[in-house]
TILOTI-137670 format. One line per 8 residues: number of its first residue (from 1); their letters; for each residue x, y, z of C-alpha. Coordinates in steps of 0.2 Angstrom, whole numbers, plus 5000, padded with zeros to 4 digits. Each point is the difference from the previous one (the first is absolute). Last residue first. Layout:
BEGIN
NUM = a = X Y Z  ...
//
This chain:
BEGIN
123 = argptkqa = 3918 5681 5722  4985 4986 5003  4990 4998 5016  4996 4983 5006  4984 4991 4990  4989 4992 5011  4989 4987 5005  5010 4984 4995
115 = lrkawngg = 5017 5008 5005  4993 5010 5020  4997 4981 5005  5011 4990 4994  5011 5013 5009  4989 4997 5015  5012 5014 5010  4984 5006 5012
107 = carqcede = 4993 5003 4982  4998 5018 4999  5016 5005 5013  5010 4987 4998  5001 4998 4984  5002 5021 4997  5018 4997 5014  5004 4984 4990
99 = sdyfvhna = 5001 5011 4983  4994 5002 4983  5006 5002 4983  4991 4993 4981  5006 4994 4987  4989 4994 4986  4999 5013 4987  5015 5007 5004
91 = vqrvnisa = 5005 4984 4989  4992 5009 4986  4993 4986 4988  5005 4984 5007  5012 4984 4994  5005 4985 5012  5017 4990 4996  5003 4999 5017
83 = dvlaqatr = 5017 5009 4998  4989 5015 4989  4989 5000 5015  5015 5004 5011  5006 5011 4987  4984 5012 5003  4999 4999 5019  5019 5008 4999
75 = evmfraeg = 4994 5011 4989  4985 5003 5009  5009 5001 5019  5015 5013 4991  4986 5012 4994  4994 4999 5018  5013 5003 5008  4998 5022 4990
67 = dalafdks = 5005 5005 5022  4981 5009 5000  4996 4980 5001  5013 4993 5013  4992 5013 5010  4984 4995 4997  5003 4983 5006  5014 5003 5014
59 = vqtdfvwv = 4986 5012 5007  4987 4986 4997  5009 4989 5010  5010 4984 5000  4998 4998 4978  4993 4991 4992  5001 4998 4980  4981 4992 4992
51 = iklsapft = 5001 4992 4985  4983 4996 4991  4994 4988 4985  4983 5002 4999  5006 5001 4976  5010 4988 4999  4988 4990 5006  4983 5000 5001
43 = dfnvshtl = 4994 4983 5002  5019 5000 5007  4993 5011 5017  5018 5009 5003  5010 5008 5020  5017 5001 5002  5010 5005 5015  5016 5012 5004
35 = wvfgpiqg = 5006 5002 5013  5009 5013 5012  5005 5017 4995  5003 5012 5011  5017 5009 4989  5002 4991 4984  5014 4994 4996  5004 4986 5011
27 = kasecadt = 4981 4992 4999  5002 5005 4984  5010 4986 4994  4992 4985 5008  4982 5007 4996  5004 5000 4984  5007 4980 4999  4986 4995 5010
19 = lhkilgre = 4988 5009 4986  5011 4986 4991  4998 4986 5009  4984 5001 5002  4993 5005 4983  5008 4985 4993  4992 4991 5013  4984 5005 4998
11 = iqaqnrkn = 5000 4996 4982  5004 4984 5001  4987 4996 5012  4986 5010 4988  5006 4991 4984  4997 4982 5010  4984 5005 5008  4998 5004 4980
3 = lsm = 4995 5018 4994  4985 5007 4993  5000 5007 4984
//
């Protein structure tokens, strides 16, 4: 079933609101975490939904994942999706992790390019 522009905009607004809440709650709890973003192709929604948690450095990302923070990030993502009335199977399959320095190294800091060409690392 195809989503019309109005439905797409409504979903987008909900994602932004609830993922922003998840982001703000994580900033004080996960050292090195700086922001998150999402991408989606509405032709294949919700399967195409990708949420990327971004760290300041690769070292910070690796430390957080080694310290078990991936579970927290997946739980916060799952709650944001529930709050936005989005149902996906296996939330962890939609969650990715990346870092500012890796984007700078690989794409000259161009996040649009990085998100379009690559699937950021998993835990």
